[in-house]
C-alpha positions as CSV (number, residue, x, y, z in Angstrom):
1,M,8.1,1.7,2.9
2,T,7.9,4.2,0.1
3,T,8.8,3.0,-3.4
4,T,8.5,5.2,-6.4
5,E,10.8,6.3,-9.2
6,H,8.2,8.3,-11.1
7,E,8.9,12.1,-10.9
8,R,5.3,13.0,-10.5
9,V,4.5,10.3,-7.9
10,L,5.5,11.9,-4.6
11,R,4.5,9.0,-2.3
12,A,3.3,5.4,-2.9
13,E,3.3,3.6,0.3
14,I,1.9,0.7,2.4
15,T,2.2,1.6,6.1
16,A,1.2,0.3,9.5
17,A,1.2,3.9,10.8
18,S,-1.8,6.2,10.9
19,I,-2.1,8.4,7.8
20,D,-2.1,12.2,8.0
21,A,-4.3,13.2,5.0
22,R,-3.1,16.8,5.1
23,A,0.5,15.7,4.9
24,V,-0.2,13.5,1.9
25,A,-2.0,16.4,0.2
26,A,0.8,18.8,1.0
27,L,3.2,16.6,-0.9
28,V,1.4,17.2,-4.2
29,A,0.4,20.8,-3.7
30,G,2.4,23.5,-5.4
31,A,2.3,26.9,-7.0
32,S,1.4,25.5,-10.4
33,A,-1.6,23.5,-9.0
34,G,-4.9,25.2,-9.4
35,A,-6.7,22.0,-8.1
36,L,-6.0,19.7,-5.3
37,V,-8.2,16.6,-4.9
38,T,-8.0,14.2,-2.0
39,F,-9.8,11.0,-1.2
40,E,-9.8,9.6,2.3
41,G,-11.3,6.2,2.7
42,V,-12.2,5.8,6.4
43,V,-13.5,2.8,8.4
44,R,-17.2,3.1,8.8
45,D,-19.4,1.6,11.6
46,H,-21.5,-0.6,9.4
47,D,-21.5,-2.9,6.4
48,D,-24.5,-4.5,4.7
49,G,-26.7,-3.8,7.7
50,R,-24.3,-5.1,10.3
51,G,-22.4,-3.0,12.9
52,V,-18.6,-2.9,12.4
53,T,-16.2,-2.3,15.3
54,A,-12.9,-2.5,13.5
55,L,-11.1,-3.7,10.4
56,E,-7.8,-5.4,10.0
57,Y,-5.8,-5.0,6.8
58,T,-3.2,-7.5,5.6
59,A,-1.0,-6.8,2.7
60,H,0.8,-9.2,0.3
61,P,4.6,-8.7,0.4
62,G,4.4,-7.3,-3.2
63,A,1.8,-4.7,-2.3
64,T,4.4,-1.9,-2.2
65,E,5.5,-2.6,-5.8
66,V,1.8,-2.7,-6.9
67,I,0.9,0.7,-5.4
68,A,4.0,2.3,-7.0
69,A,3.1,0.8,-10.4
70,V,-0.5,1.9,-10.2
71,C,0.5,5.4,-9.2
72,A,3.0,5.6,-12.1
73,R,0.4,4.4,-14.6
74,V,-2.2,6.9,-13.4
75,A,0.4,9.7,-13.5
76,D,1.4,8.7,-17.1
77,A,-2.3,8.6,-18.2
78,H,-3.0,12.2,-16.9
79,E,-0.5,14.8,-18.1
80,G,0.7,17.3,-15.6
81,V,-0.8,15.7,-12.5
82,R,1.2,15.0,-9.3
83,L,0.0,12.3,-7.0
84,A,0.4,10.4,-3.8
85,A,-1.3,7.3,-2.3
86,V,-0.9,5.6,1.0
87,H,-2.7,2.5,2.3
88,R,-2.8,1.3,5.9
89,T,-2.3,-2.2,7.2
90,G,-3.0,-3.6,10.7
91,R,-6.0,-3.0,12.9
92,L,-8.0,0.2,12.3
93,R,-10.8,1.6,14.4
94,V,-14.0,3.2,13.1
95,G,-13.1,6.7,11.8
96,E,-9.5,5.9,10.9
97,A,-8.2,6.4,7.4
98,A,-7.5,3.2,5.5
99,I,-6.4,4.9,2.3
100,V,-5.5,8.4,1.3
101,C,-5.0,9.6,-2.3
102,A,-4.1,13.1,-3.3
103,V,-3.8,14.5,-6.8
104,S,-2.9,18.0,-7.9
105,S,-3.1,19.6,-11.4
106,A,-3.4,23.0,-13.0
107,H,-7.1,22.3,-13.6
108,R,-9.8,20.6,-11.6
109,A,-11.1,18.2,-14.3
110,A,-7.7,16.5,-14.6
111,A,-7.2,16.3,-10.8
112,F,-10.7,14.8,-10.3
113,A,-10.3,12.3,-13.1
114,A,-6.9,11.1,-12.0
115,C,-7.9,10.8,-8.4
116,A,-11.0,8.7,-9.3
117,E,-8.9,6.5,-11.5
118,L,-6.2,6.1,-8.8
119,V,-8.7,5.1,-6.2
120,D,-10.5,2.7,-8.5
121,E,-7.3,1.1,-9.7
122,L,-5.9,0.6,-6.2
123,K,-9.2,-0.9,-5.0
124,A,-9.1,-3.3,-8.0
125,L,-5.4,-4.3,-8.0
126,L,-3.8,-3.7,-4.7
127,P,-3.3,-7.1,-2.9
128,I,-4.6,-6.0,0.5
129,W,-7.3,-7.9,2.2
130,K,-9.5,-6.8,5.1
131,E,-11.0,-8.7,8.0
132,Q,-14.1,-7.0,9.3
133,R,-15.0,-7.3,13.0
134,F,-18.7,-7.0,13.7
135,T,-20.5,-5.9,16.8
136,D,-22.0,-9.4,17.2
137,G,-18.4,-10.8,17.7
138,T,-18.2,-12.4,14.2
139,T,-15.6,-11.6,11.5
140,E,-15.6,-11.7,7.8
141,W,-12.8,-11.5,5.2
142,V,-13.3,-9.2,2.3
143,G,-11.2,-9.4,-0.9
144,A,-9.4,-12.6,0.2
145,L,-8.9,-15.2,-2.5
């Protein structure tokens, strides 16, 4: 579900569907944008020396409102940027995108700064937890309270 009322936030979504990073970037691109910065957080095959086979993300029911609020705050903090953020839920394989953020601006410094802040804020505040599945058959929750 996409929830945003901020005019410079083009997408703020939690989804079980795979994320097309190019489509997210295309949302914020435009003739006035001299810079387009994207971040794609993908599932890697290791964590802390252990082999990872998959991750499973679970979102709090209020996660959609949180991603929309974070996106709006970052847009307000960086004049002239347009942004989008999408986070996956469900089971993801190694190499799949778990989160995609895209920010455009007239200049690169603003786009880089806003994208970094957006990713950091989402990581800190978004109520989504992951269960890592390791090659030895064990699992571990990350970010769970």
